[in-house]
LUMMAR-101828 format. One line per 3 residues: their letters; for each residue x, y, z of C-alpha. Coordinates in steps of 0.25 Angstrom, whole numbers, always signed. Each point is the difference from the previous one (the first is absolute). Example, Ala and Ser with C-alpha at 12.3 -4.5 7.8 and 13.67 -1.06 7.14 Angstrom:
# LUMMAR-101828
AS) +49 -18 +31; +6 +14 -2
//
This chain:
# LUMMAR-101828
XXX) +0 +0 +0; +11 +9 +3; +6 -2 -14
XXX) -13 +3 -6; -2 +13 +8; +14 +5 -4
XXX) -3 -3 -15; -12 +8 +1; +7 +12 +6
XXX) +10 -1 -11; -11 +0 -11; -6 +13 +6
XXX) +13 +7 +1; +3 -3 -14; -14 +5 -4
XXX) +2 +13 +7; +14 +2 -7; -7 -2 -13
XXX) -11 +9 +3; +10 +11 +4; +8 -2 -12
XXX) -12 +1 -9; -4 +13 +7; +13 +6 -2
XXX) +0 -3 -15; -13 +6 -1; +4 +12 +7
XXX) +12 +1 -9; -8 -2 -12; -10 +11 +4
XXX) +12 +10 +2; +5 -3 -14; -14 +2 -6
XXX) -1 +13 +7; +13 +5 -5; -2 -5 -14
XXX) -14 +7 +0; +7 +13 +5; +11 -1 -10
XXX) -10 -2 -11; -8 +12 +5; +12 +9 +1
XXX) +7 -6 -13; -4 +13 -8; +6 +9 +12
XXX) +13 -7 +0; +10 +6 -10; +9 -13 -2
XXX) +8 +7 -11; +5 +11 +10; +2 -11 +11
XXX) +8 -8 -9; +8 +12 -5; +3 +4 +15
XXX) +4 -14 +3; +10 +0 -12; +6 +13 +5
XXX) +2 -5 +14; +6 -13 -5; +9 +8 -10
XXX) +10 +3 +11; +7 +12 +5; +6 +11 -9
XXX) +14 +5 -2; -1 +10 +11; +0 +15 -1
XXX) +3 +10 -7; -10 -3 -11; +0 +9 -13
XXX) -12 +8 -2; -8 -4 -12; -3 +14 -4
XXX) -12 +10 +2; -3 +11 +10; +0 -5 +14
XXX) -13 +3 +7; +0 -10 +12; +9 -10 +7
XXX) -8 -8 +10; +1 -12 +9; -11 -10 -1
XXX) +1 -13 +8; +13 -6 -4; +1 +8 -13
XXX) +4 +13 -5; -9 +8 -9; +6 +10 -10
XXX) -10 +8 -8; +4 +9 -11; -8 +8 -10
XXX) +0 -12 -10; +1 -13 +8; -2 -7 +13
XXX) +11 -9 +5; +2 -9 +12; +13 -5 +6
XXX) +2 -10 +11; +9 +4 +11; +12 -7 -6
XXX) -1 +8 -13; -8 -9 -9; -10 +6 -9
XXX) -13 -7 +1; -9 +10 -8; +1 +9 -12
XXX) -13 +5 -4; -3 +12 -9; -12 +8 +6
XXX) -4 +10 -11; -5 +10 +10; +2 +15 -1
XXX) -1 +3 +15; +3 -14 +7; -3 -1 +15
XXX) +3 -12 +9; -7 -6 +11; +6 -13 +7
XXX) -1 -10 +11; +9 -12 +2; +4 -5 -14
XXX) -12 +5 -7; -1 +14 -7; -11 +8 -6
XXX) +5 +9 -11; -11 +11 -5; +1 +12 -9
XXX) -5 +12 +8; -9 +8 -9; +0 -12 -10
XXX) -9 -12 +0; +10 -12 +0; +4 -8 +12
XXX) +9 -13 +2; +2 -10 +11; +14 -6 +1
XXX) +6 -12 +8; +15 +0 +2; +2 -6 -13
XXX) -12 +2 -9; -12 +8 -4; -12 -6 +7
XXX) -11 +8 -6; -2 +14 -7; -12 +7 -3
XXX) -6 +14 -4; -11 +8 +7; -11 +8 -6
XXX) +5 +13 +6; +13 +6 +4; +7 -6 +13
XXX) +3 +10 +11; +6 -9 +11; +1 -15 +3
XXX) +5 -10 +11; +2 -14 +2; +0 -9 +13
XXX) +7 -13 +5; -13 -8 -3; +1 +5 -14
XXX) -12 +9 +0; +3 +12 -8; -8 +13 -2
XXX) +0 +10 -11; -6 +14 +1; -5 +5 -13
XXX) -10 +11 -5; -14 -4 -3; -12 +5 -8
XXX) -9 -2 +12; +8 +7 +11; +13 +8 +2
XXX) +8 -13 +3; -2 -15 +0; +8 -9 +9
XXX) +1 -15 -5; +6 -11 +8; +4 -13 -7
XXX) +5 -13 +5; +0 -7 -13; +2 +10 -12
XXX) -7 -10 -9; -13 +1 +8; -9 +12 +4
XXX) +4 +9 +12; -2 -5 +14; -4 +14 +4
XXX) -3 +13 -6; -2 +14 +6; -5 +12 -8
XXX) +5 +13 +7; -6 +13 -2; +13 +6 +5
XXX) +14 +0 -6; +7 -12 +5; +15 +4 +3
XXX) +5 -14 +5; -4 -14 +4; +7 -11 +9
XXX) -4 -14 +1; +1 -8 +13; +11 -10 -2
XXX) -8 -13 +4; -14 +4 +1; -11 +4 -10
XXX) +0 +14 +4; +6 +14 -4; +0 +15 +3
XXX) -2 +11 -10; +4 +14 +1; -9 +10 -6
XXX) +0 +16 -1; -12 +10 -2; -1 +15 +1
XXX) -8 +6 +11; +0 +15 +3; +11 +3 -10
XXX) +10 -10 +7; +3 -15 -1; -8 -10 +7
XXX) +8 -13 +0; -5 -13 +6; +4 -15 +2
XXX) -10 -11 -1; +1 -14 +3; -8 -11 -8
XXX) -2 -15 +2; -2 -7 -13; -11 -9 +5
XXX) -8 +12 +4; -2 +10 -11; +0 +12 +9
XXX) +9 +9 +8; +5 -6 +13; +6 +12 +6
XXX) +5 +14 -4; +9 +11 +5; -1 +14 -5
XXX) +12 +10 -1; -5 +14 -3; +9 +10 -6
XXX) +11 -11 -4; +3 -7 -13; +4 -14 +1
XXX) +13 -4 -7; +1 -15 +3; -6 -11 +8
XXX) +5 -14 +4; -7 -11 +8; +12 -6 +7
XXX) +1 -14 +5; -15 -1 +2; +2 +8 +13
XXX) +2 +15 -3; -4 +10 -11; +10 +10 -4
XXX) -4 +13 -6; +8 +12 -5; -7 +13 -3
XXX) +6 +14 -4; +0 +4 +15; +4 -12 +8
XXX) +2 -15 +1; -12 -8 +7; -1 -14 +6
XXX) -13 -7 +1; -4 -13 +5; -9 -10 -8
XXX) -12 +7 +5; +5 +13 -5; +2 +6 +14
XXX) +12 +9 +0; +11 -5 +9; +12 +9 -4
XXX) +4 +11 -9; +12 +9 -3; -3 +15 -4
XXX) +9 +6 -11; -1 +13 +7; -1 +8 -13
XXX) +13 -7 -6; +0 -2 -15; -2 -15 -3
XXX) +10 -4 -11; -3 -15 +0; -3 -12 +9
XXX) +2 -15 +0; -8 -11 +8; +10 -8 +7
XXX) +0 -15 +0; +0 -1 +15; -13 +9 +2
XXX) +7 +13 +1; +1 +12 -9; +11 +8 -6
XXX) -3 +14 -3; +9 +11 -8; -3 +15 +2
XXX) +5 +12 -7; +4 +4 -14; +14 -2 -5
XXX) -2 +10 -12; -4 +11 +9; +7 -3 +14
XXX) +12 -9 -5; -3 -10 +11; -10 -11 +4
XXX) -4 -6 +13; -4 -14 +2; -8 -5 +12
XXX) -2 -14 +4; -13 -4 +7; -1 -14 +7
XXX) -12 -9 -1; -8 +8 +10; +3 +13 -8
XXX) +9 +5 +11; +13 +8 -5; +12 -9 +1
XXX) +10 +10 -6; +3 +10 -11; +12 +2 -10
XXX) +2 +13 -8; +8 -1 -14; +5 +10 -9
XXX) -2 -7 -13; -12 -4 -9; -5 -14 +5
XXX) -2 -9 -12; -7 -11 +8; -1 -4 +15
XXX) -3 -13 +7; -1 -4 +15; +0 -14 +6
XXX) -1 -4 +15; +14 +3 +2; +5 +12 -8
XXX) -3 +11 -10; +6 +0 -14; +1 +13 -8
XXX) +4 +1 -14; +5 +12 -8; +5 -1 -15
XXX) +14 -4 +5; +0 -6 +14; -8 -8 +10
XXX) -1 +4 +15; -4 -10 +10; -5 +7 +13
XXX) -5 -6 +13; -15 +2 +4; +4 +11 +10
XXX) +7 +8 -11; +15 -4 +1; +8 -2 -13
XXX) +6 -14 +1; +7 +0 -14; -1 +4 -14
XXX) +3 -7 -13; +4 +8 -13; -7 -4 -12
XXX) -1 +8 -13; -12 +1 -8; -9 -7 +10
XXX) -15 -2 -3; -7 -9 +10; +3 -8 +13
XXX) -6 -11 +7; +4 -6 +14; -3 -15 +2
XXX) +4 -5 +13; +15 +2 +2; +1 +3 -15
XXX) -1 +13 -7; -3 -1 -15; +2 +13 -9
XXX) -1 +3 -15; +8 +10 -8; +1 +3 -15
XXX) +6 -14 -3; -3 -10 +10; -7 -5 +13
XXX) +10 -3 +11; -1 -4 +15; +8 +3 +12
XXX) +0 -6 +14; -5 +10 +10; +7 -7 +11
XXX) +13 +0 -7; -1 +15 -4; -3 +4 +15
XXX) +12 -9 +5; +9 +7 -10; -4 +13 +5
XXX) +2 -4 +14; +14 -5 -3; +3 +13 -7
XXX) -5 +8 +12; +9 -9 +9; +12 +2 -8
XXX) -2 +15 -1; -2 +1 +15; +13 -9 +2
XXX) +7 +10 -9; -5 +12 +8; +4 -6 +13
XXX) +14 -4 -5; +2 +14 -5; -5 +6 +13
XXX) +10 -9 +8; +11 +4 -10; -3 +15 +2
XXX) +0 -2 +16; +13 -7 -1; +6 +11 -8
XXX) -5 +11 +9; +6 -8 +12; +13 -2 -7
XXX) +1 +15 -4; -3 +4 +15; +11 -9 +5
XXX) +10 +6 -10; -4 +14 +5; +3 -4 +14
XXX) +13 -6 -3; +5 +13 -8; -4 +8 +12
XXX) +8 -8 +9; +12 +0 -9; +0 +15 -1
XXX) -2 +2 +15; +12 -9 +2; +9 +7 -10
XXX) -3 +14 +7; +4 -6 +14; +13 -5 -5
XXX) +4 +13 -6; -3 +9 +12; +3 -5 +14
XXX) -8 +11 +7; -14 -4 -3; -5 +14 +3
XXX) +8 +7 -10; -2 -10 -10; -15 +1 +2
XXX) +1 +15 -1; +9 -1 -13; -9 -10 -6
XXX) -12 +9 +3; +7 +11 -6; +4 -8 -13
XXX) -14 -4 -1; -6 +14 +0; +6 +5 -13
XXX) -8 -10 -8; -13 +7 +5; +4 +14 -3
XXX) +13 +0 -8; +0 +15 -4; -2 +6 +14
XXX) +10 -10 +6; +10 +4 -11; -1 +15 +3
XXX) +2 -3 +15; +13 -7 -3; +5 +11 -9
XXX) -3 +10 +11; +7 -9 +10; +12 -2 -8
XXX) +2 +15 -3; +7 +8 +11; -7 +13 +5
XXX) +4 +13 -6; +4 +7 +13; +7 +12 -7
XXX) -13 +3 -7; -8 -2 +13; +10 +9 +8
XXX) +0 +11 -10; -16 +0 +0; +0 +0 +14
//
């Protein structure tokens, strides 16, 4: 009986194992079916040609390093995008990996090309024209044309992109796409002029900057939209100010620059910080990749100098730095400020201290990427290590300080040696005088008298002459 009982237990155990195995296989089959259906549904959304091109670019290996020769054309922009470097000229868009290998060479045919980018995706559009193009790091993904002129555009990390155009139904139309082959996922007809737009990086949302006129002055505003809800979700009015740029940073804060100040909003459009320009003339500004802001004040043509101000991610002032040259371009990262003229680059700390400079003739654009500083002149794109540049400057300053110290010590030794020689000379003169005159008092008197003629030679000479001539007693007697 015991053997029969054990056999029955073994059968039940085996049956349970077969059941679990079958359930597991059914679950795996269900997962495969689900992903297969999803892939079929999204097959038209997936650009396999672009994916294949990017894969080939990744597998092609590294380049020969920098410098790389410029292909030609007028340089408009040099920009880091993911692991690539974008070079926009008036004729072409190029991409290079960080080892110098060219991965894209596309002729754009636009008269006023403007670039928006995120990660390794770039949106190129013709401001004032109707054409736009989407690029990966190695290929043209999609191109199209709008019915009305394009004013401004943006692209986000989830590959949503927005185009702001004119319209026959309103003053401006904002169209947001996720797939350029399909209809827009969001449209907004604006009765006011749209100045700028910024998409949330990983959400289906955006902010739009508009301007109107009220009582003879500007009335700018920032509005937030959720694509699933076709209505305004929040708004902040800025009377008397003209918005120049807006950026929704890291799904966290909204950075706004007007003609009078820089303003920081939270996601609900509540103001959490600002920096007043205090009447200073705004020359240009740059949104920093760490959430801060770089602002340039002044007019070089009129004042022959420009002032740069760095604001941190809370729009508090970090430092300022004044230059006496025309700034060609300026960049700032989490560590330093980079200022370029036509013939040099200055690297400055956030609190406004010059760290080092690099002489480069015919300079056009710069782009810091981590520890590397890329720059383009008339003929090539090159790169330098910021760490090595700073180390070389520190070594130069150390050597100069050592040379100054050595020079100072030599001067002190020379002075000490000269003082000792003077004391020895005085001692030897005193010894020789004592040897020639045994009577110290008369010797002292004579030496004193001998020293006097040097002070007043003429009077002393007259006195000597008077002393050497005997008195004319006869003359005196007769007179008497």
